[in-house]
LONU-240664 format. One record per residue: x, y, z of N, C-alpha, C, O in turn; residue in three letters. Coordinates in pm, 1 decimal. Atoms other than C-alpha are relative to their C-alpha. Example, Ala and Ser with C-alpha at 12.3 -4.5 7.8 and 13.67 -1.06 7.14 Angstrom:
# LONU-240664
R     n.xx     n.yy     n.zz    ca.xx    ca.yy    ca.zz     c.xx     c.yy     c.zz     o.xx     o.yy     o.zz residuo
R     89.0   -119.0      0.0   1230.0   -450.0    780.0     90.0    120.0      0.0    193.6    118.1     66.5     ALA
R    -82.0   -119.0     -6.0   1367.0   -106.0    714.0    -77.0    109.0     73.0    -26.1    219.8     89.9     SER
This chain:
# LONU-240664
R     n.xx     n.yy     n.zz    ca.xx    ca.yy    ca.zz     c.xx     c.yy     c.zz     o.xx     o.yy     o.zz residuo
R     64.6    -28.8    106.7   5527.8    -32.8   -865.0     28.7   -119.5   -105.4    145.7   -152.0   -125.4     MET
R     -9.8    105.2     87.7   5464.7   -320.9  -1123.2     73.9     47.7   -133.3     38.6    151.7   -188.8     LYS
R    -60.3    -21.7    120.2   5697.3   -326.7  -1423.8    -88.4    -13.8   -122.9   -153.7   -115.7   -145.5     TYR
R     78.0      0.5    136.8   5532.0   -238.3  -1758.5     97.9      3.3   -116.6    159.4    107.7   -138.4     GLN
R    -97.8     -5.3    113.3   5745.5   -333.0  -2061.6    -48.7     99.4   -103.1   -166.2    133.7   -116.2     PRO
R     35.7    -86.1    111.7   5770.3   -102.2  -2353.0    -47.1    -90.4   -124.4    -19.0   -209.8   -135.6     SER
R     37.6     73.6    125.2   5614.7   -196.2  -2688.5    109.8    -52.1    -71.2    103.6   -162.1   -126.3     LYS
R   -123.8     33.9     66.8   5959.9   -202.3  -2829.3     48.5   -126.2     41.0     67.0   -214.9    -42.3     THR
R    -51.6    123.2    -56.3   6083.8   -469.3  -2603.7    -93.5   -125.4    -25.1    -50.7   -237.1    -54.1     ILE
R    109.7    104.1     29.9   5747.4   -665.4  -2643.5     13.0    -53.8   -129.5     21.0   -175.0   -149.3     VAL
R    -10.4     30.4    144.9   5773.3   -661.7  -3009.7    138.0    -74.8    -33.3    143.5   -167.2   -114.5     GLU
R   -132.1     71.4     38.0   6147.0   -762.2  -3014.9     -9.7   -136.4     52.5     40.4   -224.3    -17.6     ALA
R      1.8    130.4    -55.2   6077.3  -1064.8  -2790.8   -103.8    -77.4    -83.7    -82.7   -197.5   -100.9     ILE
R     96.4     68.3     68.3   5771.5  -1156.4  -2994.5     61.9    -49.4   -141.8     38.4   -160.9   -188.4     ARG
R    -64.2     36.6    127.1   5972.7  -1153.2  -3320.5    110.3   -105.5     26.8    123.9   -199.8    -51.1     LYS
R   -121.6     86.9    -27.2   6280.5  -1331.7  -3162.1    -63.3   -154.5     35.4    -16.1   -258.1    -11.4     TRP
R     65.1    137.3    -35.6   6045.4  -1617.7  -3006.5    -51.4    -62.4   -124.2    -31.0   -182.5   -142.1     LEU
R     61.2     51.6    122.7   5866.8  -1660.2  -3342.4   -123.1    -79.7     45.4   -148.4    -89.8    165.4     GLY
R    132.9     56.5    -26.7   5537.2  -1850.7  -3360.7     20.6   -116.7     83.5    -60.6   -141.8    172.6     GLU
R    -26.5    127.3    -78.4   5696.5  -2176.5  -3221.6     30.1     35.3    159.6    -20.0    -29.8    251.3     LYS
R    -20.7    -40.3   -129.9   5829.8  -1996.6  -2914.1   -116.4     55.6     82.8   -134.5     29.4    201.7     GLY
R    119.0    -59.8    -50.7   5514.8  -1799.0  -2858.5   -101.0   -118.9     38.0   -162.1   -116.3    144.9     LEU
R     90.2    116.5    -19.3   5311.1  -2124.4  -2880.9     52.8    -78.9    138.3    -28.0   -115.6    223.6     ARG
R    -50.4     73.8   -117.1   5539.4  -2296.4  -2614.3    -37.6     80.6    119.3   -100.1     22.9    208.3     LEU
R     27.4    -86.7   -115.9   5504.2  -2003.3  -2365.6   -162.6      2.6     18.0   -210.8      2.6    131.3     PHE
R    139.4     -4.7    -16.1   5132.2  -1994.1  -2431.0    -48.0   -135.8     63.2   -135.5   -141.2    149.5     ARG
R     31.4    137.8    -53.7   5117.6  -2375.2  -2364.8     36.1      4.7    150.1    -49.9    -37.3    227.5     HIS
R    -40.3     -5.6   -137.1   5307.9  -2320.0  -2027.7   -108.9     72.6     72.9   -159.7     20.5    172.2     TYR
R     97.5    -95.2    -63.7   5062.6  -2035.4  -1934.5   -128.7    -75.1     19.2   -187.0    -74.1    127.6     LYS
R    125.5     69.0     -0.2   4761.1  -2249.1  -2027.0    -14.8   -119.0    101.5   -116.7   -145.9    165.1     GLY
R     19.8    118.0    -91.8   4847.7  -2553.0  -1830.0     46.4     21.8    144.5     17.1    -58.9    232.7     ILE
R    -42.8    -30.8   -140.7   5011.5  -2387.5  -1521.1    -35.8    131.6     52.7    -23.7    153.1    173.3     THR
R     33.4   -128.0    -39.3   4896.4  -2032.0  -1514.3    113.8     93.5      0.3    101.0    210.8     35.6     GLY
R   -121.7   -102.6     -3.8   5249.6  -1890.3  -1551.7     88.5    -50.0   -120.2     81.7   -165.3   -162.8     THR
R    -90.3     24.9    105.6   5508.6  -1872.5  -1826.3    129.8    -67.0     52.2    211.1   -118.6    -24.5     VAL
R   -119.7     50.8    -73.8   5773.1  -1986.8  -1565.8    -25.3   -104.4     86.8      7.7    -85.9    203.9     SER
R     31.6     96.6    -89.9   5658.2  -2308.5  -1423.3    122.6    -82.8     32.5    226.0    -61.5    -30.8     PRO
R    -96.1    117.9    -21.8   5873.0  -2601.1  -1275.9    -72.3   -124.5     -8.9   -163.2   -156.0     68.0     VAL
R     61.1    134.7      9.8   5785.5  -2935.4  -1397.3     66.5    -98.4     79.4    187.8    -92.6     99.5     PHE
R    -62.0    104.6    -89.7   5841.9  -3227.1  -1182.7     98.8    -95.7    -56.9    190.8   -139.4     12.2     GLY
R    -87.6     72.5     67.4   6010.5  -3430.7  -1439.2     -3.7      1.9   -153.5   -108.5     30.5   -211.2     ARG
R     14.3     10.6    141.1   6094.0  -3466.4  -1794.6    -14.2   -140.4    -53.2      7.6   -231.6     26.6     THR
R     29.8    124.1     60.4   6016.8  -3760.6  -2031.5    123.5    -93.3     20.6     99.0   -212.3     40.2     ARG
R   -116.5     77.4      2.5   6370.0  -3895.5  -2015.4     64.6     -7.3    138.1    131.4   -106.2    168.3     ARG
R    -78.3     -6.2   -121.8   6495.7  -3798.4  -1673.5   -102.3     25.0    117.2   -211.7     76.3     93.4     ARG
R     82.3    -40.7   -107.7   6345.5  -3766.7  -1332.9     53.3    119.9     78.2     55.8    123.1    201.2     HIS
R    -46.8   -132.3    -49.0   6485.8  -3421.4  -1281.0   -105.6    101.0    -25.7   -178.1     92.7   -124.9     LEU
R     95.3   -115.5     31.0   6274.2  -3103.7  -1244.7     59.6     82.0   -121.7    178.7     94.5   -150.1     PRO
R    -31.3    -93.8    117.4   6256.7  -2875.4  -1548.4    -37.0    140.3     41.2   -152.8    176.6     20.6     HIS
R     43.2   -134.1    -27.1   6264.7  -2516.1  -1422.5     16.1     81.3   -119.7    127.4     97.0   -170.1     PRO
R     13.0    -95.1    113.8   6159.9  -2286.1  -1705.2     75.6    111.9     14.1    141.0    158.6    -79.3     VAL
R    -83.5   -117.5    -34.6   6315.0  -2002.7  -1530.8    145.1     -9.2    -33.3    204.3     87.0    -82.4     HIS
R   -143.0     17.3     22.0   6663.9  -2147.2  -1559.4     32.0    -35.5   -147.6    144.9    -13.6   -191.6     PHE
R    -34.9     42.4    131.2   6637.9  -2277.0  -1911.9    -54.2     85.3    -99.4     19.1    168.8   -152.3     ARG
R     62.9    -93.8    102.6   6391.1  -2109.4  -2148.6     21.0    150.9     47.5     59.1    240.2    -28.1     GLU
R    -15.6   -135.6    -49.0   6400.0  -1807.4  -1926.8    139.9     59.1    -11.0    157.4    179.8    -27.3     GLY
R   -139.4    -55.3      5.4   6774.0  -1777.3  -1934.2     27.4     38.3   -155.3    101.6    130.7   -188.9     MET
R    -11.6    -34.1    151.1   6748.3  -1782.2  -2323.0    -63.6    145.4    -27.2    -14.8    229.7   -102.5     GLN
R     68.1   -133.8     16.5   6508.9  -1490.6  -2298.0     82.8    101.7     45.3    112.1    198.6    -24.7     VAL
R    -81.4   -108.5    -60.6   6719.2  -1300.2  -2059.4    128.7     19.8    -71.1    180.7    131.0    -61.2     ARG
R   -111.6    -28.2     77.3   7020.3  -1346.7  -2280.1    -28.6     86.9   -118.6     46.9    174.4   -160.9     ASN
R     33.4    -85.6    122.6   6836.7  -1208.5  -2572.7    -25.5    144.3     42.7     11.0    239.5    -26.3     PHE
R     28.6   -138.9    -42.1   6714.0   -911.8  -2363.3    135.4     78.3     15.6    140.0    196.5    -18.4     LEU
R   -128.8    -54.8    -18.6   7079.2   -837.3  -2282.3     53.8     69.0   -125.4    132.2    163.8   -119.6     ARG
R    -55.7    -53.7    127.8   7142.1   -767.4  -2649.5    -74.5    125.2    -43.6    -32.9    186.9   -141.6     SER
R     74.4   -111.9     30.2   6888.5   -489.8  -2658.7     50.7    135.8     49.8     87.7    141.6    167.0     LEU
R    -41.6   -127.8    -59.6   6985.7   -128.3  -2617.7    -83.5     44.3    115.5    -33.4     98.6    214.0     ASP
R     92.3    -52.6   -107.5   6680.8    -55.3  -2407.5     21.6    -53.3    133.9    -22.8      0.8    235.2     GLU
R    -28.5     83.4   -128.4   6807.2   -310.3  -2146.9    141.0     10.2     36.9    182.5    -64.7    125.3     CYS
R   -136.1     13.4    -24.6   7166.8   -226.7  -2144.3     35.2     58.5    148.7    144.9     31.8    197.7     LYS
R    -34.6    -40.0   -124.8   7150.4    -55.2  -1806.3    -73.1    -89.8    113.6    -68.1    -57.8    232.3     ASN
R     69.4     75.3   -100.7   6942.6   -330.2  -1636.4     97.6    -82.3     86.0    201.5   -121.5     33.0     TRP
R    -72.4     87.4    -87.3   7089.1   -526.3  -1345.5    -45.0   -140.2    -27.6   -140.0   -167.6   -101.0     THR
R     32.9    157.1     10.4   7085.3   -910.0  -1320.3   -139.3    -22.7     70.0   -214.9   -111.0     29.6     ALA
R    130.5      1.7    -66.3   6785.8   -858.2  -1085.7   -112.8     39.7    -93.9   -216.5    -26.1   -102.8     HIS
R     86.7    -45.5     90.6   6612.1   -657.0  -1343.3    -45.8   -104.8   -106.4   -164.2   -125.0   -133.5     ASP
R     27.6    115.6     93.1   6639.4   -939.2  -1597.9    -73.5   -105.4     62.8   -171.1   -152.7      4.7     PHE
R     71.6    107.9    -56.7   6534.6  -1199.8  -1352.5   -151.0     37.5     24.0   -239.0    -45.1     -0.5     ASP
R    119.9    -49.5    -48.3   6236.7   -995.3  -1235.1    -97.3     42.9   -107.2   -217.1     55.6    -82.2     ASN
R     82.0    -53.7     97.7   6112.8   -874.5  -1568.4    -22.2    -87.1   -114.0   -121.9    -64.6   -182.6     ARG
R      5.7     83.9    115.6   6161.0  -1140.5  -1828.8   -139.2    -67.8    -20.6   -189.4    -75.8   -132.7     TRP
R    124.0     64.0      8.5   5836.0  -1322.1  -1743.0   -114.0     96.0    -38.1   -204.0     65.1   -116.2     ALA
R    102.4   -101.6     35.7   5630.6  -1009.0  -1757.0      3.9     31.8   -145.2   -100.3     49.1   -208.4     THR
R    -13.4    -37.7    142.0   5764.1   -931.6  -2097.7    -49.7   -110.5    -91.3   -110.4    -85.9   -195.5     ILE
R     41.0    116.3     80.9   5701.5  -1283.2  -2226.7   -167.4     -5.1     10.5   -232.5    -30.1    -91.0     VAL
R    134.6     -7.6    -31.2   5342.7  -1259.2  -2074.4    -75.3    100.5    -99.6   -177.5     70.7   -161.3     GLU
R     49.7   -105.6     88.3   5280.5   -935.3  -2268.5      6.8    -49.9   -155.8    -82.3    -30.7   -238.5     GLU
R    -21.7     43.6    140.6   5426.5  -1093.5  -2586.9   -101.7   -106.8    -57.4   -134.8   -110.5   -175.9     ALA
R     88.6    115.5     36.6   5194.6  -1394.5  -2591.8   -150.0     40.5     -0.5   -236.0    -40.1    -35.9     ILE
R    140.8    -45.6     -1.0   4875.2  -1187.9  -2553.2    -55.8      1.8   -145.6   -171.9     36.9   -166.8     LYS
């Protein structure tokens, strides 16, 4: 069964990301089709930029602060954060 985030979690993420964060994830979604792409290199380095490990970790850390997520496992955070962000950027 596909995870469907609550309105409370989506609104909390929307508020926490702010317009700048929402715009960033909309940009990722628009150019790659996902809010969790891996870019081949950054401007300064020839290292991949995995959004899941960087921006995604920041989102997961915020989710850990929410009462509604207090019983989630590490796998729940990993498997749900992108779905929550996708709902938030709609």
